[in-house]
C-alpha positions in Angstrom: -7.2 12.6 -0.6 -5.9 14.9 2.3 -9.4 16.2 3.2 -11.0 12.7 3.4 -8.0 10.8 4.7 -6.9 10.3 8.3 -3.2 9.7 8.6 -3.5 6.9 11.1 -2.9 3.1 10.9 -5.5 0.5 11.4 -4.8 -1.5 14.7 -1.7 -3.5 13.8 -2.5 -6.5 16.0 -5.8 -7.0 14.0 -4.3 -6.3 10.6 -1.6 -8.9 11.0 -4.1 -11.7 11.0 -6.3 -10.4 8.2 -6.9 -11.7 4.7 -6.8 -10.1 1.2 -4.7 -9.0 -1.7 -4.6 -7.4 -5.2 -7.4 -7.6 -7.7 -7.4 -7.0 -11.4 -10.4 -6.5 -13.7 -10.1 -8.4 -17.0 -12.7 -8.9 -19.8 -12.4 -12.4 -21.4 -14.2 -13.0 -24.7 -14.3 -16.5 -26.1 -14.3 -16.4 -29.9 -16.2 -18.9 -32.1 -12.9 -20.6 -32.8 -12.4 -21.3 -29.1 -9.6 -18.8 -28.8 -9.8 -16.2 -26.1 -9.4 -12.4 -26.3 -8.5 -10.7 -23.1 -8.6 -7.0 -22.3 -7.4 -5.3 -19.1 -10.0 -2.9 -17.9 -7.8 -1.4 -15.1 -4.4 0.1 -15.5 -3.6 -0.7 -11.9 -4.5 -3.4 -9.4 -6.8 -2.7 -6.5 -6.4 -4.3 -3.1 -9.2 -5.6 -1.0 -8.9 -7.0 2.6 -11.1 -8.5 5.3 -9.9 -7.3 8.7 -12.5 -9.6 10.4 -10.0 -12.5 10.5 -7.8 -10.6 12.9 -10.4 -10.0 15.5 -9.8 -12.7 18.2 -11.1 -11.0 21.3 -13.8 -8.6 22.5 -11.1 -6.0 23.3 -9.9 -6.2 19.7 -13.4 -5.9 18.4 -14.0 -2.9 20.6 -10.9 -1.3 19.2 -12.1 -1.9 15.7 -15.5 -0.4 16.6 -13.9 2.7 17.9 -11.7 3.0 14.8 -14.8 2.5 12.6 -16.8 5.1 14.4 -14.0 7.7 14.1 -13.7 7.1 10.4 -17.6 7.4 10.0 -17.8 4.2 8.1 -16.7 4.7 4.5 -16.2 8.5 4.8 -12.6 8.7 5.8 -9.6 6.7 4.5 -6.7 5.5 6.7 -3.5 3.5 6.6 -3.4 -0.3 6.4 -0.3 -2.4 6.8 -0.1 -5.4 4.5 2.3 -7.9 6.1 2.9 -9.8 2.9 3.5 -6.7 0.7 4.6 -3.8 2.9 8.2 -3.4 2.1 10.4 -2.5 -0.9 12.0 -6.0 -0.4 10.9 -9.5 0.7 8.9 -9.6 3.9 11.8 -11.2 5.9 14.4 -8.7 4.8 15.3 -5.2 5.9 14.8 -2.5 3.2 18.0 -1.3 1.5 18.6 1.9 -0.4 19.1 0.0 -3.7 15.9 -2.1 -3.5 13.8 -0.2 -6.1 14.7 2.0 -9.0 12.6 5.2 -8.8 14.0 7.2 -11.6 17.0 8.6 -13.4 18.6 12.0 -12.9 18.7 14.6 -15.6 20.6 17.4 -13.8 17.5 19.4 -13.0 14.9 17.0 -11.6 14.5 17.2 -7.8 11.4 15.1 -7.0 11.1 11.3 -7.5 7.9 9.5 -6.5 8.4 6.1 -4.8 7.5 3.1 -6.9 7.6 -0.7 -6.5 8.2 -2.9 -9.5 6.8 -6.4 -9.7 8.4 -8.8 -12.1 11.4 -8.2 -14.3 11.3 -10.3 -17.6 7.9 -10.4 -19.3 5.9 -7.3 -18.5 6.9 -5.7 -15.2 4.2 -3.9 -13.3 5.1 -0.6 -11.6 3.1 0.5 -8.6 3.1 4.0 -7.0 3.8 3.9 -3.3 2.0 6.9 -1.7 2.1 6.0 2.0 5.6 5.2 3.1 6.2 4.8 6.8 7.8 8.0 8.2 11.6 7.5 8.8 11.8 4.2 6.9 12.9 5.6 3.5 16.5 5.2 2.4 17.8 6.3 -1.0 20.9 5.9 -3.1 22.3 7.6 -6.2 24.2 5.2 -8.5 24.4 2.8 -5.5 25.8 5.3 -3.0 23.7 6.4 -0.1 23.8 10.2 0.3 24.6 11.9 3.6 21.7 12.8 6.0 19.8 16.0 5.2 20.4 15.8 1.4 16.8 14.6 0.7 13.4 14.5 2.3 10.4 12.1 1.8 6.8 13.2 2.2 5.1 10.4 4.1 1.7 11.7 2.9 2.5 11.4 -0.8 5.6 9.2 -1.1 7.6 11.8 -3.0 11.4 11.9 -2.4 12.9 15.4 -2.9 16.6 16.1 -3.2 18.3 19.4 -2.2 20.5 19.0 -5.2 19.4 17.3 -8.4 21.1 14.0 -9.3 23.3 14.4 -12.4 22.1 13.3 -15.8 22.2 9.5 -16.1 22.5 8.7 -12.4 20.1 6.0 -11.3 18.0 6.8 -8.2 16.9 3.9 -6.0 15.1 3.6 -2.7 14.1 1.2 0.0 11.2 1.6 2.4 8.4 0.3 4.5 4.9 1.3 3.4 1.2 1.2 4.1 -1.8 1.0 1.8 -4.4 3.8 1.8 -7.8 2.2 2.3 -11.3 2.8 3.6 -14.0 0.6 5.1 -16.2 -0.8 2.4 -19.3 -0.8 4.7 -21.2 1.9 6.5 -22.7 -0.6 9.0 -20.7 -2.7 11.4 -22.8 -5.6 12.4 -21.6 -8.1 15.1 -23.6 -10.9 16.7 -21.9 -11.2 20.1 -23.4 -14.6 20.7 -22.0 -15.9 17.5 -18.7 -14.1 18.1 -18.1 -15.8 21.4 -18.9 -19.1 19.7 -16.1 -18.5 17.1 -17.9 -16.7 14.3 -15.8 -14.0 12.7 -17.3 -10.7 11.7 -16.8 -9.4 8.2 -14.9 -6.1 8.1 -14.2 -5.4 4.4 -11.7 -2.8 3.3 -10.8 -1.5 -0.2 -7.8 0.4 -1.4 -8.1 4.0 -2.3 -7.0 4.9 -5.8 -5.8 8.2 -7.1 
């Protein structure tokens, strides 16, 4: 992803008023008995957004056009902030170092990728977080936040690395703010300015980058 990804966030004032969310791909087969057989085609969800809903002025539209041109349409990925799902905790809360379990020490392991778990009872879904916001990551080992300088977090990959490995059995947790890696899902940005001034909203589709 580094060669085709620009580590820059889509204009936040536009992103805050956008629409979108996660998508799964499921095959549903109805049997002769009337019962259904369902099969998940994807191991992970994929997020799609429409940034057009956030464009409320010509200046905002011009900013998106500039951003689109620099990304060369679908060529380069970038960061997108999802206001509904952009923290290790609820949107109204401040991330804490005990928000999410990211692993368990074994006395040798130094690196722990950030993850976010959805659900807790039936079949929790664990999602890799690869684009944390720099400076937002806090960690804890068995509930205790270590002193500054004892770990680093790569904002480009979302991997936490400790200077000294957590002891065997110690639970490693983290709290953070994060972005979603996305790209434009169009190579042509078409805007009818006459319609725009009359209240028509341009379509600006975005799709999450996987892998």
